[in-house]
One Martini backbone bead per residue (centre of mass of N, CA, C, O) as a GRO file, in nm:
protein
  332
    1UNK     BB    1   0.098   0.035   0.020
    2UNK     BB    2   0.066   0.354   0.003
    3UNK     BB    3   0.102   0.647   0.174
    4UNK     BB    4  -0.198   0.761   0.094
    5UNK     BB    5  -0.317   0.490   0.279
    6UNK     BB    6  -0.244   0.600   0.553
    7UNK     BB    7  -0.281   0.723   0.884
    8UNK     BB    8  -0.088   0.982   0.788
    9UNK     BB    9  -0.290   1.118   0.651
   10UNK     BB   10  -0.406   1.432   0.673
   11UNK     BB   11  -0.686   1.310   0.608
   12UNK     BB   12  -0.933   1.112   0.744
   13UNK     BB   13  -1.177   1.260   0.582
   14UNK     BB   14  -1.335   1.224   0.256
   15UNK     BB   15  -1.623   1.386   0.099
   16UNK     BB   16  -1.836   1.362  -0.206
   17UNK     BB   17  -2.156   1.377  -0.278
   18UNK     BB   18  -2.340   1.231  -0.084
   19UNK     BB   19  -2.570   0.947  -0.141
   20UNK     BB   20  -2.900   0.843  -0.004
   21UNK     BB   21  -3.160   0.608  -0.082
   22UNK     BB   22  -3.523   0.542  -0.001
   23UNK     BB   23  -3.661   0.553  -0.256
   24UNK     BB   24  -3.791   0.878  -0.227
   25UNK     BB   25  -3.570   0.903  -0.010
   26UNK     BB   26  -3.321   1.154   0.081
   27UNK     BB   27  -3.116   1.114   0.341
   28UNK     BB   28  -2.869   1.185   0.147
   29UNK     BB   29  -2.781   1.520  -0.015
   30UNK     BB   30  -2.479   1.615  -0.102
   31UNK     BB   31  -2.228   1.555   0.093
   32UNK     BB   32  -1.954   1.730   0.241
   33UNK     BB   33  -1.620   1.625   0.372
   34UNK     BB   34  -1.361   1.728   0.624
   35UNK     BB   35  -1.126   1.542   0.822
   36UNK     BB   36  -0.892   1.591   1.049
   37UNK     BB   37  -0.626   1.491   1.196
   38UNK     BB   38  -0.689   1.500   1.551
   39UNK     BB   39  -1.001   1.552   1.557
   40UNK     BB   40  -1.318   1.685   1.641
   41UNK     BB   41  -1.603   1.602   1.448
   42UNK     BB   42  -1.913   1.754   1.412
   43UNK     BB   43  -2.254   1.624   1.370
   44UNK     BB   44  -2.537   1.830   1.342
   45UNK     BB   45  -2.871   1.708   1.433
   46UNK     BB   46  -3.162   1.583   1.403
   47UNK     BB   47  -3.376   1.363   1.379
   48UNK     BB   48  -3.347   1.261   1.039
   49UNK     BB   49  -3.101   1.422   0.892
   50UNK     BB   50  -2.849   1.185   0.814
   51UNK     BB   51  -2.615   1.096   1.004
   52UNK     BB   52  -2.619   0.783   1.019
   53UNK     BB   53  -2.613   0.725   0.718
   54UNK     BB   54  -2.342   0.860   0.662
   55UNK     BB   55  -2.174   0.686   0.857
   56UNK     BB   56  -2.240   0.409   0.728
   57UNK     BB   57  -2.098   0.469   0.461
   58UNK     BB   58  -1.811   0.531   0.574
   59UNK     BB   59  -1.816   0.230   0.728
   60UNK     BB   60  -1.948   0.017   0.508
   61UNK     BB   61  -2.266  -0.046   0.594
   62UNK     BB   62  -2.338   0.130   0.337
   63UNK     BB   63  -2.417   0.201   0.032
   64UNK     BB   64  -2.357   0.413  -0.223
   65UNK     BB   65  -2.552   0.623  -0.453
   66UNK     BB   66  -2.336   0.861  -0.419
   67UNK     BB   67  -2.028   0.938  -0.459
   68UNK     BB   68  -1.732   0.986  -0.240
   69UNK     BB   69  -1.469   0.819  -0.031
   70UNK     BB   70  -1.210   0.870   0.227
   71UNK     BB   71  -0.976   0.686   0.442
   72UNK     BB   72  -0.677   0.785   0.456
   73UNK     BB   73  -0.704   0.754   0.121
   74UNK     BB   74  -0.917   0.530   0.123
   75UNK     BB   75  -1.136   0.375  -0.069
   76UNK     BB   76  -1.449   0.278   0.017
   77UNK     BB   77  -1.542   0.116  -0.237
   78UNK     BB   78  -1.267  -0.042  -0.317
   79UNK     BB   79  -1.160  -0.070   0.020
   80UNK     BB   80  -1.336  -0.183   0.272
   81UNK     BB   81  -1.137  -0.374   0.428
   82UNK     BB   82  -0.939  -0.142   0.500
   83UNK     BB   83  -1.129   0.055   0.640
   84UNK     BB   84  -1.207  -0.141   0.880
   85UNK     BB   85  -0.907  -0.113   1.005
   86UNK     BB   86  -0.943   0.222   1.060
   87UNK     BB   87  -1.227   0.164   1.211
   88UNK     BB   88  -1.442   0.271   1.474
   89UNK     BB   89  -1.777   0.170   1.598
   90UNK     BB   90  -2.039   0.363   1.761
   91UNK     BB   91  -2.354   0.329   1.819
   92UNK     BB   92  -2.673   0.393   1.948
   93UNK     BB   93  -2.655   0.082   2.005
   94UNK     BB   94  -2.575  -0.176   2.177
   95UNK     BB   95  -2.347  -0.459   2.073
   96UNK     BB   96  -2.370  -0.627   2.312
   97UNK     BB   97  -2.385  -0.919   2.516
   98UNK     BB   98  -2.599  -0.981   2.781
   99UNK     BB   99  -2.494  -1.290   2.852
  100UNK     BB  100  -2.229  -1.152   2.898
  101UNK     BB  101  -1.953  -1.032   3.001
  102UNK     BB  102  -1.735  -0.788   2.970
  103UNK     BB  103  -1.486  -0.965   2.923
  104UNK     BB  104  -1.618  -1.155   2.712
  105UNK     BB  105  -1.686  -0.944   2.501
  106UNK     BB  106  -1.396  -0.843   2.442
  107UNK     BB  107  -1.282  -1.115   2.364
  108UNK     BB  108  -1.472  -1.169   2.129
  109UNK     BB  109  -1.395  -0.926   1.958
  110UNK     BB  110  -1.097  -0.997   1.931
  111UNK     BB  111  -1.135  -1.271   1.786
  112UNK     BB  112  -1.303  -1.161   1.544
  113UNK     BB  113  -1.036  -0.975   1.469
  114UNK     BB  114  -0.779  -1.188   1.502
  115UNK     BB  115  -0.687  -1.209   1.789
  116UNK     BB  116  -0.501  -1.343   2.001
  117UNK     BB  117  -0.584  -1.475   2.295
  118UNK     BB  118  -0.390  -1.331   2.491
  119UNK     BB  119  -0.422  -1.045   2.365
  120UNK     BB  120  -0.729  -1.022   2.403
  121UNK     BB  121  -0.717  -1.022   2.712
  122UNK     BB  122  -0.526  -0.785   2.755
  123UNK     BB  123  -0.690  -0.573   2.600
  124UNK     BB  124  -0.953  -0.599   2.761
  125UNK     BB  125  -0.834  -0.524   3.042
  126UNK     BB  126  -0.730  -0.246   2.960
  127UNK     BB  127  -1.013  -0.128   2.884
  128UNK     BB  128  -1.152  -0.168   3.154
  129UNK     BB  129  -0.963   0.033   3.298
  130UNK     BB  130  -0.997   0.284   3.111
  131UNK     BB  131  -1.337   0.268   3.171
  132UNK     BB  132  -1.405   0.178   3.471
  133UNK     BB  133  -1.471  -0.174   3.465
  134UNK     BB  134  -1.330  -0.373   3.664
  135UNK     BB  135  -1.561  -0.433   3.883
  136UNK     BB  136  -1.756  -0.536   3.618
  137UNK     BB  137  -1.617  -0.764   3.441
  138UNK     BB  138  -1.806  -1.027   3.572
  139UNK     BB  139  -2.063  -0.904   3.464
  140UNK     BB  140  -2.352  -0.893   3.333
  141UNK     BB  141  -2.496  -0.674   3.112
  142UNK     BB  142  -2.786  -0.681   3.241
  143UNK     BB  143  -2.652  -0.515   3.505
  144UNK     BB  144  -2.618  -0.262   3.350
  145UNK     BB  145  -2.597   0.047   3.284
  146UNK     BB  146  -2.616   0.273   3.038
  147UNK     BB  147  -2.329   0.391   3.078
  148UNK     BB  148  -2.176   0.120   3.084
  149UNK     BB  149  -2.257   0.026   2.803
  150UNK     BB  150  -2.130   0.262   2.646
  151UNK     BB  151  -1.841   0.213   2.743
  152UNK     BB  152  -1.820  -0.077   2.633
  153UNK     BB  153  -1.880  -0.010   2.338
  154UNK     BB  154  -1.633   0.174   2.305
  155UNK     BB  155  -1.422  -0.035   2.381
  156UNK     BB  156  -1.487  -0.233   2.146
  157UNK     BB  157  -1.399  -0.021   1.917
  158UNK     BB  158  -1.078  -0.042   2.041
  159UNK     BB  159  -0.943  -0.319   2.005
  160UNK     BB  160  -0.781  -0.238   1.721
  161UNK     BB  161  -0.672   0.052   1.735
  162UNK     BB  162  -0.799   0.285   1.582
  163UNK     BB  163  -0.756   0.608   1.428
  164UNK     BB  164  -1.080   0.594   1.384
  165UNK     BB  165  -1.381   0.735   1.528
  166UNK     BB  166  -1.725   0.643   1.537
  167UNK     BB  167  -1.983   0.851   1.688
  168UNK     BB  168  -2.325   0.768   1.750
  169UNK     BB  169  -2.470   0.914   1.978
  170UNK     BB  170  -2.317   0.838   2.272
  171UNK     BB  171  -2.533   1.006   2.492
  172UNK     BB  172  -2.794   0.878   2.457
  173UNK     BB  173  -2.981   0.860   2.761
  174UNK     BB  174  -2.797   1.007   2.950
  175UNK     BB  175  -2.689   1.133   3.218
  176UNK     BB  176  -2.510   1.408   3.300
  177UNK     BB  177  -2.273   1.260   3.441
  178UNK     BB  178  -2.219   1.046   3.215
  179UNK     BB  179  -2.174   1.243   2.990
  180UNK     BB  180  -1.921   1.373   3.113
  181UNK     BB  181  -1.754   1.109   3.108
  182UNK     BB  182  -1.766   1.072   2.799
  183UNK     BB  183  -1.625   1.334   2.728
  184UNK     BB  184  -1.358   1.261   2.863
  185UNK     BB  185  -1.304   1.012   2.690
  186UNK     BB  186  -1.291   1.157   2.417
  187UNK     BB  187  -1.054   1.341   2.490
  188UNK     BB  188  -0.857   1.107   2.544
  189UNK     BB  189  -0.852   0.990   2.261
  190UNK     BB  190  -0.729   1.240   2.124
  191UNK     BB  191  -0.474   1.259   2.308
  192UNK     BB  192  -0.383   0.957   2.194
  193UNK     BB  193  -0.447   1.004   1.850
  194UNK     BB  194  -0.730   1.029   1.774
  195UNK     BB  195  -1.006   1.033   1.557
  196UNK     BB  196  -1.330   1.214   1.562
  197UNK     BB  197  -1.663   1.121   1.461
  198UNK     BB  198  -1.948   1.314   1.562
  199UNK     BB  199  -2.277   1.253   1.646
  200UNK     BB  200  -2.547   1.499   1.716
  201UNK     BB  201  -2.835   1.664   1.899
  202UNK     BB  202  -2.637   1.816   2.094
  203UNK     BB  203  -2.528   2.132   2.131
  204UNK     BB  204  -2.340   2.112   2.382
  205UNK     BB  205  -2.163   1.883   2.272
  206UNK     BB  206  -2.046   2.029   2.029
  207UNK     BB  207  -1.933   2.270   2.191
  208UNK     BB  208  -1.740   2.098   2.381
  209UNK     BB  209  -1.583   1.896   2.153
  210UNK     BB  210  -1.569   2.045   1.882
  211UNK     BB  211  -1.365   2.189   1.645
  212UNK     BB  212  -1.579   2.108   1.427
  213UNK     BB  213  -1.894   2.186   1.241
  214UNK     BB  214  -2.172   2.014   1.101
  215UNK     BB  215  -2.479   2.107   0.960
  216UNK     BB  216  -2.769   1.895   0.956
  217UNK     BB  217  -3.058   1.894   0.719
  218UNK     BB  218  -3.243   1.697   0.538
  219UNK     BB  219  -2.957   1.583   0.398
  220UNK     BB  220  -2.809   1.860   0.450
  221UNK     BB  221  -2.554   2.088   0.435
  222UNK     BB  222  -2.576   2.420   0.596
  223UNK     BB  223  -2.300   2.409   0.772
  224UNK     BB  224  -1.953   2.525   0.861
  225UNK     BB  225  -1.746   2.518   1.163
  226UNK     BB  226  -1.686   2.668   1.420
  227UNK     BB  227  -1.854   2.767   1.685
  228UNK     BB  228  -1.787   3.073   1.648
  229UNK     BB  229  -1.852   3.092   1.346
  230UNK     BB  230  -2.151   3.014   1.372
  231UNK     BB  231  -2.233   3.234   1.579
  232UNK     BB  232  -2.161   3.483   1.391
  233UNK     BB  233  -2.426   3.447   1.207
  234UNK     BB  234  -2.606   3.583   1.470
  235UNK     BB  235  -2.392   3.753   1.591
  236UNK     BB  236  -2.207   3.884   1.867
  237UNK     BB  237  -2.492   3.895   2.020
  238UNK     BB  238  -2.739   3.833   2.290
  239UNK     BB  239  -3.073   3.905   2.373
  240UNK     BB  240  -3.225   3.804   2.676
  241UNK     BB  241  -3.573   3.757   2.715
  242UNK     BB  242  -3.853   3.825   2.953
  243UNK     BB  243  -4.182   3.829   2.965
  244UNK     BB  244  -4.449   3.899   3.159
  245UNK     BB  245  -4.638   3.858   2.893
  246UNK     BB  246  -4.667   3.604   2.666
  247UNK     BB  247  -4.901   3.733   2.486
  248UNK     BB  248  -4.674   3.963   2.376
  249UNK     BB  249  -4.476   3.828   2.174
  250UNK     BB  250  -4.563   3.937   1.896
  251UNK     BB  251  -4.503   4.236   1.959
  252UNK     BB  252  -4.202   4.197   2.028
  253UNK     BB  253  -4.116   4.091   1.753
  254UNK     BB  254  -4.187   4.349   1.596
  255UNK     BB  255  -3.985   4.528   1.740
  256UNK     BB  256  -3.728   4.377   1.664
  257UNK     BB  257  -3.754   4.399   1.359
  258UNK     BB  258  -3.749   4.714   1.356
  259UNK     BB  259  -3.476   4.764   1.513
  260UNK     BB  260  -3.271   4.516   1.384
  261UNK     BB  261  -3.380   4.338   1.124
  262UNK     BB  262  -3.438   4.067   1.284
  263UNK     BB  263  -3.495   3.741   1.380
  264UNK     BB  264  -3.608   3.600   1.645
  265UNK     BB  265  -3.579   3.365   1.919
  266UNK     BB  266  -3.777   3.129   2.051
  267UNK     BB  267  -3.817   3.000   2.358
  268UNK     BB  268  -3.951   2.753   2.557
  269UNK     BB  269  -4.017   2.961   2.742
  270UNK     BB  270  -4.236   3.174   2.848
  271UNK     BB  271  -4.150   3.477   2.694
  272UNK     BB  272  -3.901   3.389   2.526
  273UNK     BB  273  -3.624   3.594   2.388
  274UNK     BB  274  -3.387   3.601   2.118
  275UNK     BB  275  -3.152   3.860   2.019
  276UNK     BB  276  -2.979   3.946   1.756
  277UNK     BB  277  -2.652   4.121   1.761
  278UNK     BB  278  -2.417   4.320   1.602
  279UNK     BB  279  -2.440   4.498   1.874
  280UNK     BB  280  -2.458   4.532   2.210
  281UNK     BB  281  -2.571   4.835   2.205
  282UNK     BB  282  -2.860   4.751   2.080
  283UNK     BB  283  -3.014   4.668   2.337
  284UNK     BB  284  -3.126   4.948   2.413
  285UNK     BB  285  -3.316   4.979   2.167
  286UNK     BB  286  -3.500   4.743   2.237
  287UNK     BB  287  -3.590   4.835   2.520
  288UNK     BB  288  -3.713   5.102   2.429
  289UNK     BB  289  -3.920   4.978   2.231
  290UNK     BB  290  -4.075   4.819   2.448
  291UNK     BB  291  -4.151   5.059   2.630
  292UNK     BB  292  -4.313   5.223   2.416
  293UNK     BB  293  -4.520   4.955   2.403
  294UNK     BB  294  -4.566   4.842   2.694
  295UNK     BB  295  -4.343   4.602   2.732
  296UNK     BB  296  -4.285   4.383   2.978
  297UNK     BB  297  -4.007   4.276   3.180
  298UNK     BB  298  -3.811   4.038   3.389
  299UNK     BB  299  -3.560   4.003   3.180
  300UNK     BB  300  -3.204   4.095   3.089
  301UNK     BB  301  -2.947   3.965   2.867
  302UNK     BB  302  -2.601   3.963   2.756
  303UNK     BB  303  -2.477   3.732   2.508
  304UNK     BB  304  -2.356   3.488   2.359
  305UNK     BB  305  -2.430   3.292   2.127
  306UNK     BB  306  -2.592   2.997   2.043
  307UNK     BB  307  -2.643   2.700   1.880
  308UNK     BB  308  -2.947   2.717   1.885
  309UNK     BB  309  -2.963   2.980   1.719
  310UNK     BB  310  -2.817   2.879   1.476
  311UNK     BB  311  -3.009   2.652   1.398
  312UNK     BB  312  -3.260   2.827   1.368
  313UNK     BB  313  -3.140   3.020   1.149
  314UNK     BB  314  -3.071   2.785   0.935
  315UNK     BB  315  -3.366   2.602   0.958
  316UNK     BB  316  -3.633   2.707   1.138
  317UNK     BB  317  -3.554   2.499   1.373
  318UNK     BB  318  -3.513   2.292   1.618
  319UNK     BB  319  -3.295   2.035   1.702
  320UNK     BB  320  -3.519   1.846   1.857
  321UNK     BB  321  -3.665   1.817   1.613
  322UNK     BB  322  -3.811   1.629   1.396
  323UNK     BB  323  -3.753   1.512   1.107
  324UNK     BB  324  -3.883   1.414   0.797
  325UNK     BB  325  -3.635   1.215   0.799
  326UNK     BB  326  -3.646   0.878   0.891
  327UNK     BB  327  -3.365   0.702   0.888
  328UNK     BB  328  -3.408   0.453   1.067
  329UNK     BB  329  -3.661   0.352   0.924
  330UNK     BB  330  -3.526   0.329   0.647
  331UNK     BB  331  -3.310   0.119   0.725
  332UNK     BB  332  -3.526  -0.091   0.832
   0.00000   0.00000   0.00000
């Protein structure tokens, strides 16, 4: 194999015009990606956006209906067996066997990957320690919590020590404490030399972990950049307001449109409005406009914009809303 197909290739992932269809549904519709070696690249979008389907094509688990991709320079279509040696995949649902113990699961994965018996045991025990599962090593998976299962699933994807890890919504369903532990684990993976391609529907997760983020919606990539670059698309600051009377939200939105010329983002709490500001000093103009219309507020703060506002500005809906393309149903 030539040098441009080795894990030292500058780009871990390159993809051009990826397409996947299920009947009349275009779950992935012309997506381009470039993931640099040694970074966490986040793919952000709601359920049904096309994230999982895109990941499955890159991991050789689904055939591409259009476009092309390379993993460390290796063509995914032409050399899928080589790509599988370069990638570890952790899906949305645990792939471990509930009737086996944690130690037995990792040993089984090692043997299936062709690792010699003694080395498979050593590697499994090392991963159990790395993920804080030594005390539960000989318990059946049926006795594990959700967070423990996710950690074991991630450990299993690292048996072959791949240079690239695909994490498909790794913290879905986890409590905040366990999510934080998983975030630390992902940071440790990158610090040890791995590249991570992470899909998530959690805006705070992308903000915390990703060096760069691609925003996916309804099968299309609608934006890409660092968290700060994406936030800059909705202004340098955000005025966060809470109205005394939520019934006056429509009037307040009209005031914001007139004063700053942009569409505000309505927040989930009653009477909550986030106003994108090109200049933080414009906050005073908005507040004066509301007072002139006798629209009373209970709180007002100026902060940097959030990824929630970015997603709303780019797609017209919140990230947690279900997309119209239910990709998991289509795959099934």
